N, C-alpha and C positions, 0 to 999 in steps of 0.2 A: 175886436177888442182884446181877445185872448192873446192873439199874436203880438199885438203892440205891447201888452203888459209883459209878456215873456221877453220880447226883444228889448224893451226898456230895462227890465230887470237884469238881463244879461249884460247889456252895455254898461249899466251902472256898476255892476259887480266887477266887470272887466276893468273899467277905468279906475275903480277904487283900488284894486290890487296893484295895478300898474303904478299908481301914485305912491303906494307904500313901498314898492320895490325901488322906485326912483329915490326915495328918501334914504333907503338903506345903501344903495349903490353910490350915492353922493357923499357918503361919510368920508371925512379927511383921512381916516386910518386905512390906508391901502398898503399892504406889504410889498407885493410884487405884481407886475403886469399879468403874470399867469394866474394869480388868485382872482383879480378883478375880472378877468376875461371869463373865468369859470362862473363867477357870480352873475355876469351879464347874460350868459347863455341859459341860466336856470329859468328866468321868467318866460323866455321865448319857448322853451320846451314845455313849461307848464301851460302856456296858452294853447299850444298845438294839441297837447294831451286833453285839456279841457274841451277844446273844440271837437276833438274826435269823440269824447265822451258824450257831449251834447248831441252830436249827430246820431250816435248810436242809441242813446237813451231816450231821446225825445220821441214822442209818439208821432207816427206819420201824419203830416198835416196836408191839407189840400192846397199846397202851395204849388206854384208853377215852377217848372224846372229852371227857367231863367232867373227867377228870384233867388233861388238857392245858390246858383252859380255866382250871382252878384254878391250875395252875402259872404260866400267863401273867399271871393277875390278881395273884398274889403278887409276881411280878417287877415289875409296874407299880406296885404299892403301895410296894414297897421303893425303887424309883427315885424316887418322889414324896417319900418320907420323907427320902431322902438329899438331894434338892434343897432341901427345906424346912430341913434342918439347915444346909446351906451358906449359905442366905439369912440365917438367924439369926446365923451367925458373921460374915457380911459387915457386917450392921448393927451388930454389937457391936465390930467392929474400929475402931481410932483413925481419925478422919477425916483426910483429906489437907488441905493448906493450902487455904483457901477460894478457889474459882475464881469469877471474875466471871461472872455469869450473862449469857449472850448470847441474846437473843430472836431466833429465826430469822425470816426475812421472812414465811414462811407462817403463823407464829403471831401476827403483829401484828394480824390481823383479829379475833382473839379478844378483844382489848381495845377494839375500836372497835364502836360500835353498828351493827347490821345495816343501818340506813337510810343510814349514812354510808359504808359499805364500797363501795357502788356508785358513789359520787361520786369515790372515790380512783382516780386513774389510775396505772398502773404507771410507775415512774420508772426511766430508764436510768442505771445507775451510772456509765458512762463519760461521760455528758453532764455529770454533776456535777463531774468532774475538769477542771481547766484544761488547755488544749491545751499540747503540748510547747513550741511556739514562745513561748506566753505565759509559761510557767514560765521559759524561758531569758531572756526580756525582763525578768521581775521580778528574776531573780538578777543580771542585769547592771546594772539601775537601782538595786538595793538599796544598794550602797555610796555612790552619789552622794546618794541620799535621806538616808542616815544622816549624811553630812558636812554636807549643807545644813541638816538639822535641828539638828545640833550648833552650827553657826554662829548659827542663829537663837536658840538657847537662850543662847549666850554673849553675844550682842549685846543682848538684851532687858534684863538687869539693868544693863548699863553705861549704856545710854541712859536708863534710869530714874533712875540715880544722878547722872549728869552733866547739867547744865542744857542745854537745847536749843540756846541760842545758841552755847555753847562747842563742842558737837558739830558744828554747822553750820560754824563757823569752821575746825575741824580738817579737816573733809571738803573745804572749799574749798581749804585749803593743800595737801592731798594731791593734789587734782585739778590744781592749778596745777603742782605738782612733776612729776606724771606727764606733763602736756602739754609741759613744758619739756624733759623727757628724750626725748620722742618727736620733737621738732623736729630738723631737720637741723643737725648741728654745723657751725659755721663753720670756715674754714681756720685751722689752728693757726699762731700767730705772725704777724708782719707780712710785708710783701713781701720784705724783706731776708732774713729767715730762710728763706722759701720759695725765694729766689734761691740762697742757699747750698746748700740741699738739691738744687735743680735742676742746679747746676753741679758736683755731686759727681763725676760721671764725667769731666768736663773737667778738674777740678782734679788728677786723677791724672797728667795729662800736663804741664799748665802750672800756673803759680801756685804753690800749696802743694806740688805735686810737685817743684818746682825746689829746694826747700830741701835735699833729700838730696844734691844736687850741690855745695852750698856748705859745709855744716857739716862741720867736721873735715877739710877738704881744702885742699891747697895750691893757690893760684891760679897757674896756668900755662896753657900752650897746650892741654894735654890736657883741662883743665877746660872751656875754651871749646869744644873740639870735642864734648865730651859734651853741653854745653848746646845747641849748634847741632843736634845729632842729635835731641834731645828736642823742640825747637821744630818740626822737620820732622815728627816723629811726630804732633804735635798739630794738623796740617793748617794751620799758619800760612803755609806756602808758602815757596819759596826766596827770592823778592825781599824779602819782609817779614822773614824770618829773618836774611838778610844785613844788613839795615838795623838790626835790633835789636842784633846782635853788634857792628856797627861803632859805633853810638851808645854802646853800653855801654863799649867800650874808650876811646873818645874823650872822653866826658863824665865818666867816673869819675876821681876824684882819685887821687893816689898812695896816700892813706890808705885809700880804698875798695878799691883794687887789692890792698892788703896784708891787708885784713880781709874774710873771706868773708861775714860777716853784713852788713856795710855794702854789699858788692857785690850781695847778694841784694835789699836795699832799693832799690838803684839800678836793678836790673832791673825792679822793680815800677813805678818812675817812668817808665822808658822805654816800657813797654807801655801805660801810661795815656796817655802823650802821643800815641799812635797813635789811640786811641779818642775822645779829647776833641773833636777837630774835627768828628766826624760825629755826635755826640750832640745832635741837634736834633729836639725834639718837633714834631709837626704842629700848626700854628697855623691855625685856621679863619678865613678872611677873611669877616667878616659882611657886607661890602658886595656879595658875590657870592651871589645866591640863584637857584637852589640851588648850593651848593658841591659840585662833582662830584668824586668819588674813583673812579678806575678801577683795579680790582684785576687784576693780571696775574701769571702764573707757570706753571710746568709742572704736570703731573698729580700729584695726591696730596700737595701741600705744605701744604694746609690753608687755601686761599683762602676757601672758603665759611664755614668755622668762624671764621676771623679776621674776616670781615665781620660775622657775628653778634655777636661780642664787641665790635667797634668800635661797632656800632649801639647796643648797651647802654651803652657808655661815654659816647657823645655824648648819649644820652637822659638819663643821670644828670646831665649838665652842663646840662640844661634846653633842649636843642636838639631840634627836630623832625627826624625822619629818615625817609627812604624808601629802599627797596631795589629794584634792577632785576635780574631773573634773566636775565642775558645769557649764561649757560652753557646753551645749548639743545642741546648735543651729548651730554653725559654723562647717562646714565639716572638719574632721581630727583634730579638737581641742582636742578631747580625746586622739587620738593617739600621738599627739605632747606632751601632758603632760605625757603620759606613757613612751615616749622615755626619757624624763628628769628623770623620776623615775628609769628607768633601768640603766641609766648612773651613778646615784648616789646611787643605791640600796635603793630606798625609795619606800614604798608601795603607791599605787594609788587606790583610790576608784572611780569607774566609772560605768556608765550604758550606754545603747545604745543611739545613737543620737536621739533626740526628746523627751527624758525623761524629767520629771519635775526637774528643777534645784534645787529647794528647797528641794525635797526629797533626791536627791543625797547628798547634803551637810549635811542633817540631819543624813543620814546613816553613813556618814564619821565621824561625831561627836561621834556617838555611838561606832563605831569601834575604833577610837582613844582613847576614854576613856577606852574601854575594854583592849587595848594594853598598856595603860599607856604611851601614846605618849606625848612628851613635846609640840610640835607645830603642828598645823593643818593649812595649807594654802589652802584656797578655791578659785577656779577660777570661774569667771562668764562670761556670754556672753557679747560681746561688744554691746553697745547701744548708740544711739545719745541722748544727753541731752535734746533735745526738743521733744522727743517722750514720751508723757505722759504714754501710756500703758506700755512701756518698763520700765519706771522709777517706775511705780506701781508694776511691777513684782519684781524689785529689793527690794522694800519695803516689799513685801511678803517674800522674802528670809530672810530678817532680822527678821521678826516676827516669822518665823518657827524656826530660830536658838535660839531665846530667849525662846521658849517653852522648849527646852532641857536645856539651861543654860541662866538664866536671865541676866548674865553679858556679854554674847556673842552677837555679835562678839567683841572681845577685841581691835581689830584694824581694821578700815575701811580705806584702803589705796587707794587713787586715783592715777592712773598712767597717766601721761601727757607726750605728745610728745612735746619737746621744739620747734620743727619745725612748730607747728601750730600757733605760735605767739599769737596774741590777742584773738584768739578763745579759747585758754586754759583758759582765764579768765572766759568765759561763761561756760565752762565745770566745772570748779571748783565751780562756783556759784550754778549751778543747781544740781549737785551731792551732794553738801553740804546741800542744802535745802531738798533733798529727803531722804537721809539716815544719814546725820551728819558725815562728814569726820573727821578723827582723824590724818591723815597724808598724805603726797604727795611724790610720787616718780617721778622725772623728768628724762626722758630718751632721748637719741639721741641728746645730746648736741654737740657731735662731728660733726654732719652733717648739722648744720644750723648756720646762722648768726643772728638768732632771739633769741639767748640765753638770751637777756635782759628781756624776759618775766618773768624770775625768780624773778626779783626785783618787778615787778607789783604784782605777786601772793603773795609774802611775805608781801608787803606793804598793800594790800587790804584785805586779808583774815586772815593773821596772823596764818595760819595753819603750823604746823611743817613740814619742808622738811626733810624727812627721808633719802632718797638716791638720788643720781644722777648717770646717766650712760653716760660715755664718750667713749664707744667702745663696741665691740662685745664679748670680752672675759669675763669670769666669774669674774676676778679680776677688770674689768673696772666698775663694779657696786659697789660704795663705799658710806659709810655714808657721809652725807653732812657736810662740814666744811666751815664756812663762810670766815674765814681768808685765808685758802688755796685757796678758789675760787677767792677771790679778788686779792691775790698775783699772781695767774695764769693769771688774766686779765691784770695786769699792769707790769708783771715781765720784759719783754724784753726791754721795753723802759727805764727802770731804770738802766739796766746794762751798 
């Protein structure tokens, strides 16, 4: 009885579990054959495990060996029948969406003849992939390749439709237009317009700046006092200022003294009268070869730059020019002059730094005479006008030049910086006393409001003003014209 109860209980529990598992496996929701196969194998494994547990856990029974073997055989047959039923249900279930068949690498040899299998070498998958740097390069180059390809595609039909001669003409015009745009632009406007711009700071104190003192004001002593103060601020100097005020009151008519506008015009005339006598351009005497120009001045006034601009100016006039690097004291002064010579294809006579300046200029005079050069421009070292030993050295240079040519130097030109103001008066005085100046070149008028010093120099020394500089370009160094200079000072307020 005990065996029958146990056996009956075991079979009942076994068939009850199998029934539940069949209900779960017959569910219509099956994702893939692999999943259902896994579920079908689960109950079989559980049955085998439970059977083994029962065999090991059950107490030894006085059963015959044949009965146990029969029971195990029946369990094995039952398990095989259950597995067969599950396989039939799996094949009858609706198929999942078709999955693309992937042939594993190890199965490829099945499709290749055995003779060829030995010839096939294993391939490294990483070697087939491009390197990381190569991929980055391709990604970076890709946009440019796309753009280039687009341009080619667009241009091909145009060239096919337009005649070849028209296309070439258009390309030539575009090329010429591009070349023209890339060239250096010339200076805007003529010299007068550049002069007006260059004197913009000076006009704030004199010239156009005077108009505010006259318009809408009563002409009295207070007006003249304000005018005198403004002239002094512009670095015209006390002697020249007193002269202007005196001439203005003496030469002005009663009508002009009653009308501020007429008095303003009279002031313009009086200032022009001071500059006109000294507006004398340099005239080269062709009978003297070489015509020697000696450039003197203090440090930093622009002597060497002025020499380069003058050399270019004379060269444009058809004259042959030579330069003498007489500034053997300042570092790179010789190289600076040589650069100007290379730019304009002008020979430069020079020696090493520290050489005697007088001997350099003497050698240059001999060389210029041998080559039949028209003009020789000699540079000298910058020196302060109050250094007696340096001024004596300048006197020595002049004496040595006269040994070769008694009339040399034919022009001793003092270069003055307009920004120095009243100190330019002292420079002109001492240099004139030392070597006897014959002309003045006033530079850097565009960068200062002290341009009024030109009136003081012209009034006190009566030295010819040869050139004025109102910019850095070569054409910004021009011969001094008194009328143009006055017009540039007063022009804007009259328009």
